[in-house]
N, C-alpha and C positions, 0 to 999 in steps of 0.2 A: 504494500500500500504506500509506504513512504517513498519507495523508488519511483512509483508511478507519479506521485506528486512532484518529485524533483524533475522527472522527465517532462511533465507538463509545464513546469516552471521554466525549464530550459527552452522548450519549444516556444513558449510565450515570448521569452526574451529574443530569440532568433527572429520570430515573426515581427515583433516591434522594430527591431533593427532593420529588417528588410523593408518594411513599409516606410518608416521614417527616413531611413538612409543614413547609414553610419559613415561619418567622414565625408559627407557630400561637400563638394566645393561650392562656394557662393559664386553667383554670376559676377562677371567683371563689372566694376563700377562704371558709370557713365563718365566719359572724358570731360574734364573741365574746359572752360574757355581758353585757359592758358595752354593746356595740352593740345587742343585743336589748333591754336595759333602756331605752336612749335612744330606740329606735324605739317601744317600747311606750308610754313616757311621751308621746311626740309624738302618737301615734295617740289615746291617751286624752284628751289635752289639745286635740285637734282642730287641731293645728298642721300643716296640709298642706304649708307651705313647708319645714319641717324634715324632714318625711317624704320629700318629693321629693328633698331634698339627700342624706339618708341612703341612699335607694334608688339614687340615681345612683352613690354611692360603694360601696355594698354591695347589689347586686341580690338576693343570697340572703336578705335580710331579708323580702322582700315576702310570702311565704307562711308565715312562722313562726307557730306557735300562741302566742297570748298567754296570760297566766295563766288566763284563762277557758276556755282550750282552743279558742277560736275564732280564725279568721284576722282580720287587720286589716280586710279587706273586709267580713266579717260584722259586726264591731263598728261600722264606719262606717255600714253600712246600717241597723243597729238604732238608731243615734243620729240617722239622717236626715241625715248629713253627706255630701251629694252631692259637694262639692269634694274631700273626702278620698277618697271612693270612686273618683272620676275619676282622681286622682293614683295611687292604688294599682293600678287596672286598667291605666292607661297603662304601668305598670312590670311588668305581667304578673300582678297579683294576682287571686286567685279565692277562693271560699269553701271 
C-alpha cells in the first residue's frame, strides 16, 4: 500500500513537471529602442560582425523594420551585401 502511494506521488510529480515545463526558457525580450538603433546602424554600415553579435544577444532584432520600412535582409540584398544577408538569414531573417 505504501509503495503504491509513493509510486502515485512520483507519477504526480512527473506529470506536473511535464505539463508545467521544467526548465523552460523564457521568450526573448522585446528589443529596446537603443538596441534597434544599434542594429540599424550596423546593418546600414555593412558591419556583419556587429550584426551577428547583436542577433546572438537579441534574436528578436532580426526581422524588425528599419526606418525605410524594410527588413535588414531586404536592405542587405539591395546593397548587394551577401555577407550581411548570410548572417541575417542564419539568424532567421527574411524579407
